[in-house]
C-alpha positions in Angstrom: 10.0 -7.8 19.1 12.6 -5.7 20.8 13.7 -2.2 19.9 17.4 -1.2 20.5 19.0 2.2 20.4 22.5 1.8 19.1 22.9 5.6 18.8 24.1 5.9 15.2 24.2 4.2 11.9 27.8 3.1 12.2 27.4 1.4 15.5 24.3 -0.3 14.4 26.0 -1.5 11.2 29.0 -2.9 13.2 26.6 -4.7 15.5 24.7 -6.3 12.7 28.0 -7.3 10.9 29.2 -8.9 14.1 26.0 -10.9 14.4 26.4 -12.1 10.8 30.1 -13.0 11.4 29.2 -15.0 14.5 26.5 -16.9 12.5 29.0 -17.8 9.8 31.6 -19.0 12.4 29.0 -21.1 14.1 27.4 -22.4 10.8 29.7 -22.3 7.8 26.8 -22.9 5.4 24.7 -20.1 6.9 21.8 -18.6 4.9 21.3 -14.9 4.9 18.5 -12.8 3.5 20.0 -9.5 2.4 18.6 -6.0 1.9 19.8 -3.0 -0.1 19.2 0.8 -0.1 20.7 3.7 1.8 20.2 2.0 5.2 22.7 -0.7 4.4 25.5 1.2 2.9 27.7 0.9 6.1 26.7 -2.7 6.9 28.3 -4.5 4.0 31.7 -2.7 4.2 31.8 -3.5 7.9 31.0 -7.1 7.3 33.7 -7.3 4.5 36.2 -5.8 7.0 35.4 -8.4 9.6 35.6 -11.2 7.1 39.0 -10.0 6.0 40.6 -9.6 9.4 39.2 -12.9 10.6 40.0 -14.8 7.3 36.6 -16.4 7.3 35.7 -19.1 4.8 32.4 -18.0 3.2 32.4 -20.5 0.3 29.4 -22.3 1.7 27.4 -19.3 2.8 24.1 -18.8 0.8 22.6 -15.4 0.3 19.2 -14.3 -1.0 18.5 -10.7 -1.8 15.0 -9.4 -1.1 14.4 -7.7 -4.4 15.5 -6.2 -7.7 14.1 -3.6 -10.0 12.2 -4.9 -13.1 13.9 -3.7 -16.3 17.4 -3.2 -14.9 20.1 -5.7 -16.0 22.8 -6.9 -13.6 25.4 -4.4 -14.9 23.1 -1.3 -14.5 24.7 1.1 -12.0 21.4 1.2 -10.0 20.6 -2.5 -10.0 20.8 -4.3 -6.8 23.2 -6.8 -8.4 25.6 -3.9 -8.8 24.9 -2.6 -5.3 25.7 -6.0 -3.7 28.8 -6.8 -5.7 30.3 -3.4 -5.2 29.7 -3.3 -1.5 30.1 -7.0 -0.5 30.9 -9.7 -2.9 33.8 -8.0 -4.6 35.3 -6.8 -1.3 36.2 -10.2 0.0 37.6 -13.2 -1.9 35.9 -16.5 -1.3 32.3 -15.9 -2.1 30.9 -18.7 -4.2 28.9 -17.1 -7.0 26.7 -20.2 -7.2 25.5 -19.4 -3.7 24.6 -15.8 -4.4 21.0 -15.3 -5.3 19.5 -12.0 -6.6 16.3 -11.9 -8.6 16.7 -11.4 -12.4 15.1 -8.1 -13.3 15.2 -8.7 -17.0 14.0 -12.3 -17.2 12.0 -13.2 -20.3 9.1 -14.4 -18.2 9.0 -12.3 -15.0 6.1 -14.2 -13.5 8.1 -17.4 -13.9 11.2 -15.7 -12.4 9.2 -14.9 -9.2 8.0 -18.5 -9.0 11.5 -19.8 -9.6 13.0 -17.5 -6.9 10.3 -18.5 -4.4 11.0 -22.2 -5.0 14.7 -21.6 -4.4 13.8 -20.0 -1.1 11.6 -22.9 -0.1 14.1 -25.5 -1.1 17.1 -24.0 0.6 15.6 -23.9 4.1 15.0 -21.1 6.6 17.4 -18.2 6.5 19.4 -17.9 9.7 19.2 -14.1 9.6 17.0 -11.9 7.4 18.2 -8.3 7.2 15.5 -5.7 6.6 15.2 -2.0 6.1 11.8 -0.2 6.3 10.3 2.2 3.8 8.8 5.6 4.9 5.4 4.1 4.2 6.2 0.9 6.3 7.1 -1.4 3.4 9.6 -4.2 3.9 11.2 -5.5 0.7 9.0 -3.9 -1.9 5.8 -5.1 -0.2 3.8 -1.9 -0.3 0.8 -1.1 2.0 -2.1 -3.4 1.3 0.1 -6.4 0.5 -1.5 -9.6 1.8 0.4 -11.2 4.6 0.5 -14.5 2.7 2.2 -13.0 -0.3 5.2 -14.7 -1.9 7.9 -13.6 -4.4 6.3 -11.8 -7.3 6.2 -8.7 -9.5 5.0 -5.6 -7.6 4.0 -2.1 -8.6 5.8 0.6 -6.6 3.8 3.4 -5.0 4.4 7.1 -5.7 6.0 7.5 -2.2 8.5 4.7 -2.9 9.3 6.0 -6.3 9.9 9.5 -4.8 12.1 8.1 -2.0 14.2 6.0 -4.4 14.6 8.8 -6.9 17.7 10.1 -5.0 19.6 7.2 -6.7 18.6 8.2 -10.2 19.0 11.3 -12.4 15.3 12.0 -12.3 12.2 10.4 -10.7 11.0 9.4 -14.2 14.0 7.0 -14.4 13.1 5.0 -11.3 11.6 1.6 -12.5 7.9 1.4 -11.7 8.0 -2.3 -10.8 10.2 -4.6 -8.8 10.4 -8.3 -8.2 10.3 -8.9 -4.4 10.1 -11.6 -1.8 6.7 -11.6 -0.3 5.8 -11.1 3.3 5.4 -14.8 4.0 8.7 -15.4 2.3 10.4 -13.0 4.7 8.7 -14.4 7.8 10.3 -17.8 7.2 13.6 -16.6 8.6 14.8 -17.9 12.0 15.9 -14.4 13.0 15.1 -10.9 11.6 17.1 -7.8 12.1 15.5 -4.6 10.9 17.6 -1.4 10.7 16.1 2.1 10.6 17.9 5.5 10.8 17.0 9.1 10.6 14.0 11.4 10.7 12.4 10.1 7.6 11.9 6.7 9.2 10.4 8.0 12.5 6.8 7.7 11.5 7.2 4.2 10.2 8.9 3.0 13.4 6.4 4.8 15.6 3.6 3.0 13.8 5.4 -0.3 14.0 6.1 0.2 17.7 2.4 0.9 18.4 1.8 -2.8 17.9 -1.2 -2.7 15.6 -1.0 -5.5 13.0 -2.5 -4.5 9.7 -1.8 -5.0 6.0 -1.9 -1.2 5.8 1.5 -1.3 7.5 3.4 -4.3 5.9 6.2 -4.3 8.6 3.6 -4.9 11.3 3.6 -8.6 10.3 6.9 -8.8 12.2 4.9 -8.7 15.4 3.9 -12.3 14.5 7.5 -13.4 14.4 9.2 -14.8 17.5 12.7 -13.4 16.9 12.8 -9.8 15.7 15.2 -7.0 16.6 14.5 -3.4 15.5 17.8 -1.5 15.5 17.5 2.3 15.5 19.6 5.4 16.0 19.2 8.1 18.7 17.0 10.2 16.4 14.4 7.6 16.1 14.6 6.3 19.7 14.0 9.7 21.2 10.8 10.0 19.1 9.3 6.7 20.4 
């Protein structure tokens, strides 16, 4: 695991977008694991811009999002379906809708939806790059503290700290869905390469704990110490605190 200071969110997002572009140019049927949230709001516009100026064929690229809120349909303004389509998939022509995978938050049988999504992940092969953010409590995806390291895609209960952190995207904290469907930690670890982005004061504690090197299910992100190819990309604020 390496930690890099790219000074600010914009530069870090450009770097990550370039790495994704290079992967697509090298491997037209690349597989990406994608994350959402405030950390990623600059990444996908930067990637869209690079795809546009380079006229890249993305028709064979496969994408798998980490998670989705339970109870939100694809058209809901705060669903991760909406997030991804507004910031990436509608910003560049050529994405093959059949190759875009986001968990269904309103499936009739949510347990089956988790099993189905995990099977898709297993069948498609190892993602070339998995993009991650990190929660203030150290979660990755929606794998909260205490999540077993061998966990797979499933329905999870969100902790009060996560509900509070995500409430900025909703009218009130009561509107934040209490559950999500999320890739598990073992699902995430299958990727060939992992890039985790973290910015700002609120993420300092989580990155400090991750950098300390102790591997424990109390800090879900600490599983990344067991992966051979992980980059932690931070801004100046976090780097100075390490």
